[in-house]
N, C-alpha and C positions, 0 to 999 in steps of 0.2 A: 068415770074416765077423766082423770084430772090432768089439765094442761095449764094449771095456775102459774106455777113457778118451779124452778129447779131448787129453790129453798125447801120445797115440800118433799124432796126425794129422800130415799133411805140412805143409810151409810153402806158403802160397798164392802164386800166380805174381806178383801185384802186389808182394808184400813181397820176394820173391826179386829182382825187377827193381829194387827200391829199393836192395838191397844191391849189385847190379851197378853201378848208377849211382854209388853212393858210393865204389865201388872204382876209378873211372876214373883217378884221379890221386892222388898223395900230398897230404895236407893236415895241418893242425895237430892234435895229439893232445889227450887228456884233456878232451874236450868243447869245445875252442876251435875248432869247425868250424861251418859254416853250418847243418848239420842239427840239431845239438844246440842251437845258439844260437837256432834257430827254434822250439824246442819250446814255450816259454812263450807265444808268439803263437798257435801252432796250437791248443794245449790251452785257451788263454784263449777262443778263438773256439768251440771245441768245447763247453766248459762254460758259456760266456757269463759268465765271471767272471775276475777277476785270479788268476793262479796262479803258483807256482814249481814247475817240473817237472824231475825228475831221472831219467835212465834207469838201470836196473839189469838184471841178467840173469835173476834168479829171483824168483818170488813170495815165497819164504821171506825173501830179502833185503829185498824191498819191505815186507813185513809187519813183520819184526823191527826194521828200522832206523827205519821210520816210527813205530812204537809207542815205541821206545827214545828217539827224539828228543823226544817230548812227555810222557814219563813218567819221573820220577826213580826212583832205585833203591828208594826206600821207597814207591813208588806202587802202587796196585791198579788193574788193568784188568779190567773186567767183560766177559765173553764168554760165548757160548752153549757149553754143555758138549760139543756135537758140532762146534764150530767147528774150522777148519783150524789156527788158532793154538794151540788147546788140544791137539788130537789128533795133528797131523801135522807140526809144525815142530821136533820133537826138542829142545824147550826153547830155541829160538833167541831168541824175544822176551825171555825171562828172562836169557839169556846176554848179549845185546847191551844189555839194559837194566840190567845189573849187579845183578840180583837183584829186579827188579820182580816183582810177583805177579799171575798170572792167576786171577781169581775166576770160577768156572764157574756159570752159571745155566741153568735149564731153560726150555723153551718149545716149543710145537707147531711142527712143520715146521722145526726148528732155527732158529727166529726168536725174538729177544728182543722183549719189549713193555715199554712204559713202566711198567705196573703192577708187573711182576716186578722191574724195575730199582729202582723206588721202594722196594719192600719190602726189597730187598737193602741199599740205602743206609741205610734207617731202622734196619736190624738191626745195622749196624756203624758207629755214630757214631765219627768219627775222634778219636783221642787220641794222646798221645806213645807209647803202647804198641802201636799198630796200624799196619798199612800204611795209607797215605792214599789215599782214593778219588780217582783222577786222570783216568781215561779209560774210555770204552766202545768196544768194537770189534764191528762187525756185518759179516756176509758177504752179498754180493749178486752172484749168487743163492746161497742157502744150501747147506749140505752135503746137504740132502735135496731140492734142486732147487726150493725155494720162493722166492718173490720178495717183497721188501718194497715196499709201495705208498708213494708220496710222503708221504701223511699219516701212515703208521706211522713212517717215518723222522723226520719233523718232530716227532712226539710224543716220540720217544726223545731227539732232539737238544735239544728245548726243556727237557725235564727235566734232561738232563745239564748243559746250560749253566747252568740255574738253580741246580744244586748245585755248580757250579764245575768240571765235568768236560769234557774234550774228547772228540770223537767221531772214530774212525778207521773206515774202511770197507775191507774186503778185497774188491776188485772183480775177482777172478780171472775171473769169468764175468759181468762187468758188461754186456757187449754183449748176452748172452742175456737178461738181465733187462730191458734197455732195449727190446729187440724185443718181449718178452712184454708189457710195459706200454704200448708205443706212445707213450712220452713222450720229452721232450728230455733229453739227458744231465744238464743242470743241475737238472732237476726232482727227481732222486733223489740229488743230491750237494750242490753249492754252495747252491742255493736251499732245500734241505731241511735245511741246517744242518751238513752234514758238514765237518769241519775238515781232514782229511787222508785221501787215498785211495791205496790200492795198486791201480794200474791194470794190468790184465792183457791182453796180446795173444797170448801164447804158446799158450793153449788154443784160440784162435780164428784160427789161421793164421800166427802169428809164429814167429820163431826166436830164442829167448832174448831176448825183447823185452818188458820190463816197465817200469813207471815209478812213482815216488812223486810224487803231485801234492798240493801244499799249497794249500788255498783261502784260508788266511790266511798269506800269504808270510812274514810276520814270524816264524812258527813254524819256518821252515826254517833259522834262524840256525846251528844246530849240525849240521844234517844233512850238509853237505858234509864236515865233519871225520869224522863217524861213518862215512860211506860210504867214505872213504879208509881209515880205520883197519880197516874190515871187509873190505877188498879188493875193493870194488865201484866204485871210481873207474876206469872203463874207459879204457885208453890209446887204444883205437880206438872211442870211443863212437859215432862216426858210423854204424856199421853197425846198431846198435840204434835210434838216433835216426831214421835214414832210414826204417826200418820203421814206427816209431811215427807219423811224419808221413804216410806213405802210408796207414796204417791209419785215421787219423781224418779226413784230408782227402779221401780218395777214396771214402768210404762203404763201404770194405771190411768194416769191423766189422759194419755192418748186414746186408749180403748174406750174409756167412758165418754169422752168428748166426741169421738167419731160416731158412737151410737146415737148420741143426742142430735148431732148435726144431721145425720142421715134422716132421722125422723122429721126434722124441721124442713128439710128439702122436699120431702114427699108431701107434706102438708102445703108448703108454698106452691108446689106445682099444681095442687088441686085448686088453689085459690084463683089461679089464672089472673084475669084482668082486675080482680078485686084486691090483689096484693098491693100494699102501700110502700113497702121497702123490699129490695132484693134480699133473699134469704142467704146470709153468709155464715151465720153461726147456728145457734139452737133456738132462735126466737122467730116467730112469724107474726106479722102485723097485716091485718086485712080489713077492708070495709065490706062487711057482709050484710049490712042493714039491720035495723032493730028487729024486724020479723025473722030474718035469717038467724040472728043470734038466739032468739027465743026458740026457734025450731031446733037448733043444736042443743040447747039446754034441755028441751023436752025429751031429747033422745039420751040424755045422761052425760053430756059433755060439759065439763067445768073449765072455765077460763075467765080472764079478767076483761072487763070493758076497757076500752082505750079511747083516747081523743075526748073531745068535748061531749057534753050530754046531748044525746040524740044524733051523734055522728054515725052511728052504726058500726063503729070500729071495734076491733077485738085484738087481743094479743094471746097467742098460744106459745107456751114454752115446753120444749121437749127435754126430759131429764135423762140422766145416764141410765136409769133403771126403767124407762118407759117401755111398756109392753108394745111391741111393734104392731100387734093386732089392733090395739087401740088407735095407733097412728093410721093404720089402713082404714079402720071404721070411720074415723073423723074425716079422712080424705074423701071417702065415698059420700059421706053426709054433706060435705061442703059442695062437692060436684053436683049433688042432687038438689041444691037450693035453687029457687026460681032465678031465672036470668036477670030479673029486675033488681037483684040484690045490689046494695051499694049505691042506691040512688040518693040517699040522704047526703047532704053536704054540710060541712062545718069546718071551721078553722081547726087544723090538727094541733091539739094541745094536750099532751098526755095527762090522763087522770089515773091515779094509782089507788088501788084498794088496800095494798100492803106494800112494804118495801120490796124491791124488785127481786 
């Protein structure tokens, strides 16, 4: 009964069917196919905004190439200290950005806020001796499963734009955030002031299907060359593009994310006072104690340790294809743990066994 990560999930039938359809006959390569050529129209409708959309196969490529495209080598990118680009990309943004610097900031729930960003910008006035403030990157949903509201994003983007910075969003779990908020895709992206988005489908039922979406298409001028140089210009792009079309046009994103979010809410309710963060998307963080975690594993539940060694913290991720009977079984097992669970104390500092 696995609650490791939504990276472990299967590919959903609709997206497999899209791959089969794209495989029916030979067609032109390197994105000169009807599926890839249709991405701008489909994503433009999805976000209700003009876009330039480029398929890639990994979230790391999407984040690193998107950031590198809009930030020069002497630029600074402000990110939360727990963000994926800071902790889990093996330096890819800095590598593809030829030396750009990620500047880590704190914030509850792994979220940045406008006040924290303003203080950071005020504390480092640009000069020829410093890296130049150039961009902000935020994660939706965050590494602690929290969700940015439209107003929170708008406040960040307004400040960033006022100071001459662009805004990137890591949307690896964008669908889960949209379902949690019950809003339209454009409400937390284009209309909220986001300039470029890493759009994730892999965690929510796709097969190596990610995209970079520019809401200011003129910013994409160098992206195609960077993508080629990085080895992400796909010769058979139609297989990723066909999935992305089926994902956004068939409402697959919403159904899959709703299922995962529902399971996470049920587990979160079972955790009660042991819950470390409000459950807003499809991840649950709880302090269950080392004994409590051992008891759950003895019952066959698989999940990642979280926090510092000995903290007793755990992370559970519910996937689009999670059997809800397993969710119910885990919830019962958590409720049955001794009331003394969670007595260990440690500084909360996420530890990861694999990429999120």
